[in-house]
C-alpha positions in Angstrom: 7.9 -17.8 -10.2 7.0 -14.1 -10.2 10.2 -13.1 -11.9 9.0 -14.9 -15.0 5.7 -12.9 -15.2 5.5 -9.9 -17.5 4.7 -6.6 -15.7 1.6 -5.9 -17.8 0.3 -9.4 -17.1 0.7 -8.9 -13.4 -0.9 -5.5 -13.5 -3.9 -6.9 -15.5 -4.3 -9.7 -13.0 -4.4 -7.5 -10.0 -7.0 -5.2 -11.6 -9.3 -8.3 -11.7 -8.7 -8.7 -7.9 -8.9 -5.1 -6.6 -11.8 -2.8 -7.6 -10.6 0.6 -8.9 -7.0 -0.5 -8.5 -5.6 2.1 -10.9 -7.7 4.9 -9.3 -6.4 3.9 -5.9 -2.8 4.0 -6.9 -3.3 7.4 -8.7 -4.8 8.8 -5.5 -2.0 7.4 -3.3 0.7 9.0 -5.5 -1.2 12.3 -5.6 -1.8 12.2 -1.8 1.9 11.6 -1.2 2.8 14.7 -3.2 -0.1 16.9 -1.8 0.1 15.9 1.8 3.9 16.3 2.4 4.9 19.7 3.8 8.3 19.3 2.3 9.7 18.5 -1.2 9.8 14.7 -1.8 13.4 13.6 -2.4 13.5 10.2 -0.7 10.4 8.1 -0.8 10.3 4.7 1.0 8.0 2.1 -0.6 7.1 -0.8 1.7 6.4 -4.0 -0.2 7.2 -2.3 -3.5 5.9 -5.2 -5.6 6.2 -4.5 -9.3 6.8 -0.8 -8.6 3.4 0.4 -9.9 2.9 3.0 -7.2 6.6 4.0 -7.2 6.4 4.6 -11.0 3.5 7.0 -10.5 5.4 9.0 -7.9 8.5 9.2 -10.0 6.4 10.4 -13.0 4.9 13.2 -10.9 8.0 14.3 -9.0 11.2 14.8 -10.9 13.3 15.2 -7.7 12.1 12.0 -6.0 14.2 8.9 -5.5 12.6 5.6 -4.4 13.9 3.2 -1.8 11.9 0.0 -2.2 11.7 -2.9 0.2 10.2 -6.3 -0.7 10.7 -9.8 0.7 10.0 -11.4 -2.7 13.0 -11.5 -5.1 10.7 -12.0 -8.1 8.8 -8.8 -7.3 12.1 -6.9 -6.9 13.1 -8.1 -10.3 9.9 -6.8 -11.8 10.3 -3.5 -10.0 13.9 -3.2 -11.3 12.6 -3.7 -14.9 9.9 -1.0 -14.4 11.7 1.7 -12.6 14.7 3.8 -13.7 17.9 2.4 -12.0 19.4 5.9 -11.4 16.4 6.9 -9.3 15.7 3.6 -7.5 17.3 1.6 -4.7 15.8 -1.8 -4.1 16.3 -3.8 -0.8 15.5 -7.5 -0.3 13.9 -8.3 3.1 10.8 -7.7 5.3 9.8 -4.1 5.9 9.2 -5.3 9.5 12.9 -6.0 9.9 14.7 -3.7 7.6 15.4 -0.4 9.4 13.6 2.4 7.5 16.0 5.1 6.2 15.3 8.8 6.8 12.8 9.9 4.2 10.3 12.6 3.1 7.4 10.2 2.5 6.6 6.5 3.0 4.1 4.7 0.8 2.6 1.2 0.9 0.0 -0.3 -1.5 -1.6 -3.6 -0.5 1.4 -4.5 1.7 0.4 -3.6 5.3 -2.4 -6.2 5.4 0.3 -8.8 5.7 1.1 -7.6 9.2 -0.6 -10.1 11.4 -1.0 -8.4 14.7 -2.1 -5.0 15.9 0.8 -4.6 18.3 3.3 -5.4 15.5 1.7 -2.8 13.2 1.7 -0.2 16.0 5.4 -0.8 16.6 6.0 -0.5 12.8 4.1 2.8 12.7 6.2 4.2 15.5 9.4 3.3 13.6 8.1 4.8 10.4 7.0 8.0 12.2 10.5 8.3 13.6 12.0 7.8 10.1 10.0 10.7 8.5 11.7 14.0 8.2 9.8 17.0 9.6 6.7 17.6 7.4 6.8 14.1 6.0 3.8 11.8 5.3 2.9 8.1 5.3 0.4 7.1 2.6 -1.2 3.7 2.5 -3.7 2.1 0.1 -5.3 -1.0 1.3 -8.4 -2.9 2.4 -10.0 -1.4 5.5 -13.6 -2.6 6.0 -16.2 -0.3 7.6 -16.6 -0.8 11.3 -20.4 -1.5 11.2 -21.6 -5.0 10.3 -24.0 -3.7 7.7 -21.5 -1.6 5.8 -18.8 -4.2 6.1 -21.2 -6.8 4.5 -22.0 -4.4 1.7 -18.3 -3.8 1.1 -17.6 -7.5 1.1 -20.5 -8.1 -1.4 -19.1 -5.4 -3.7 -15.7 -7.0 -3.7 -17.2 -10.4 -4.4 -19.1 -9.0 -7.3 -16.0 -7.4 -8.8 -14.2 -10.8 -8.6 -17.2 -12.7 -9.9 -17.2 -10.6 -13.1 -13.9 -12.3 -14.1 -13.9 -15.6 -12.2 -17.5 -16.4 -11.5 -19.3 -16.4 -8.0 -17.9 -19.7 -6.7 -14.3 -18.8 -7.4 -14.8 -15.3 -6.0 -15.9 -16.8 -2.7 -12.9 -19.1 -2.7 -10.6 -16.1 -3.2 -12.1 -14.1 -0.4 -12.0 -17.1 2.0 -8.3 -17.8 1.2 -7.3 -14.1 1.5 -9.2 -13.8 4.8 -7.0 -16.6 6.2 -3.7 -15.1 4.9 -4.3 -11.3 5.4 -5.5 -9.0 8.2 -7.9 -6.3 7.1 -8.0 -3.8 9.9 -11.3 -1.8 10.1 -10.8 1.8 9.0 -11.4 3.3 12.4 -9.0 1.0 14.1 -6.3 1.7 11.5 -6.7 5.4 12.0 -6.3 4.9 15.8 -3.1 2.9 15.2 -1.7 5.7 13.2 -2.7 8.3 15.8 -1.1 6.2 18.5 2.2 6.5 16.6 2.0 10.2 16.7 0.8 10.6 13.1 -2.2 12.7 12.0 -4.2 10.6 9.4 -6.7 11.8 6.8 -8.8 9.5 4.6 -8.2 10.9 1.1 -10.1 8.3 -0.9 -12.7 5.7 0.0 -14.6 3.1 -2.1 -16.4 0.2 -0.3 -13.8 -1.8 1.7 -10.8 0.1 0.3 -9.2 3.3 1.4 -6.2 5.6 0.8 -4.9 7.2 4.0 -2.4 10.1 4.2 -0.9 10.3 7.8 1.0 13.4 8.5 4.2 13.3 10.6 5.3 16.1 12.9 
């Protein structure tokens, strides 16, 4: 059970899964602060996990409070251990069903690839855009393969090589096959189109292989 895992053990494990994981989260936190046209007071974290991204935001912004949503009670327990209670509200449930509160920024790291259908994600983005206060921003860090077959293959190979460095080539392929069945990695151009369709103005602030950080400005 994830509530029995130590936070540092979980963080070390995910670094072996995701290339440049720490760099991505640093960029996502920085993008949330830089892109918002208003002071960050309430930040909604979708699929907060262990709170790694939320902790970076709190460290950079003394006024911010985090509202974190996660469907996994074990992950919420880890986030509760990591984050200061006086600046954190944690909610159990799916971010697809929990109504988003009014907020200055919304962040998500490796959470939105669990949304199985484009129409579901489009509807989510419309709800999130409506929850943002004027000048707010939605920042996501996730896997978004390039749209062309050649570049997508190169990104896939780079991810496989990162995994193979820890687990060997055979296990790396098994991981990627399993994740491709469980997760939906929307190509970057399609993801940007979904965000624009919700009335947001997205910018890619960081890109490495198949991974991207996107800052989508609200109205």
